C-alpha positions as CSV (number, residue, x, y, z in Angstrom):
1,X,100.4,102.4,111.0
2,X,102.3,99.1,110.3
3,X,105.0,98.4,107.7
4,X,104.6,95.2,105.6
5,X,107.1,92.5,106.5
6,X,109.7,91.6,103.9
7,X,110.8,88.0,103.9
8,X,112.9,87.6,107.0
9,X,112.4,91.2,107.9
10,X,110.3,93.0,110.5
11,X,107.3,95.2,111.0
12,X,106.9,98.1,113.3
13,X,103.6,99.3,114.8
14,X,103.2,102.8,116.4
15,X,100.5,103.4,119.1
16,X,99.8,106.5,121.1
17,X,99.1,105.1,124.6
18,X,98.3,108.5,126.3
19,X,98.0,112.1,125.3
20,X,97.6,115.4,127.0
21,X,97.9,119.0,125.9
22,X,101.4,119.4,124.5
23,X,102.6,115.9,125.3
24,X,102.1,112.2,124.7
25,X,103.3,108.7,125.4
26,X,103.7,106.2,122.6
27,X,104.8,102.6,122.1
28,X,106.3,100.9,119.1
29,X,106.2,97.2,118.7
30,X,108.8,95.6,116.4
31,X,107.9,92.0,115.2
32,X,110.2,89.7,113.3
33,X,108.9,88.3,110.0
34,X,109.1,84.6,108.9
35,X,112.7,84.2,110.1
36,X,114.6,85.0,113.2
37,X,116.5,88.3,113.3
38,X,119.5,89.4,115.3
39,X,118.7,93.1,115.4
40,X,116.4,95.8,114.1
41,X,116.1,99.5,113.3
42,X,112.8,101.3,113.1
43,X,112.4,104.8,111.8
44,X,109.8,107.5,111.1
45,X,109.4,111.2,110.4
46,X,107.1,113.4,112.5
47,X,104.9,115.7,110.4
48,X,103.3,118.1,112.9
49,X,105.9,119.5,115.3
50,X,106.3,116.3,117.5
51,X,109.6,115.6,119.2
52,X,110.8,112.8,121.5
53,X,111.8,113.9,125.0
54,X,112.5,110.6,126.7
55,X,112.7,106.9,125.7
56,X,113.2,103.4,127.2
57,X,114.1,99.9,125.9
58,X,115.7,101.4,122.8
59,X,118.7,103.4,121.5
60,X,116.8,106.3,120.0
61,X,118.2,109.3,118.1
62,X,116.5,112.2,116.4
63,X,117.6,114.8,113.9
64,X,114.9,117.5,113.3
65,X,111.7,115.5,112.5
66,X,113.5,112.2,111.7
67,X,113.6,109.6,114.4
68,X,115.8,106.4,114.3
69,X,115.3,103.6,116.9
70,X,117.7,100.8,117.2
71,X,117.4,97.7,119.5
72,X,119.0,97.7,122.9
73,X,121.5,94.9,123.6
74,X,118.9,92.8,125.2
75,X,115.9,93.0,122.8
76,X,117.4,92.7,119.3
77,X,117.4,88.9,118.8
78,X,113.9,87.9,118.0
79,X,112.6,84.5,116.9
80,X,110.3,84.3,113.8
81,X,107.1,86.1,114.7
82,X,108.4,87.3,118.1
83,X,108.3,90.9,119.1
84,X,109.9,93.6,121.3
85,X,108.4,96.8,122.5
86,X,109.9,100.2,123.3
87,X,108.3,103.4,124.5
88,X,108.8,107.1,124.6
89,X,107.5,110.4,125.8
90,X,107.1,113.2,123.3
91,X,105.9,116.8,122.9
92,X,103.6,118.1,120.1
93,X,102.1,121.3,118.8
94,X,99.2,121.4,116.3
95,X,98.2,117.8,115.6
96,X,99.7,114.7,117.0
97,X,99.3,112.6,113.8
98,X,100.6,109.0,113.5
99,X,103.7,108.7,111.4
100,X,104.4,105.9,108.9
101,X,107.2,103.6,110.1
102,X,109.9,101.7,108.4
103,X,111.6,98.6,109.9
104,X,114.8,97.0,108.9
105,X,116.1,93.7,110.3
106,X,119.7,92.5,110.6
């Protein structure tokens, strides 16, 4: 799922790149909108027992089912239309459904 870009904002796209029984690997791509941005925060809420176990290229925190991902020092500044990607490993029970993402630019 992708969030629509507000003027000068950003979008975030979530993709499961690999999945196995009880675990998965996912990637999120954050793309700047019509203007350059100096930082970004992406967020989502898992609906089916998923949890992040490890992440890279991001400052990621989670509380219950809510996940917040903030840019690392080296990938926050994006030119208009440019993107940055981060990834993570997760666990799941039941169904590994795709969450809806939000993206906020600074």
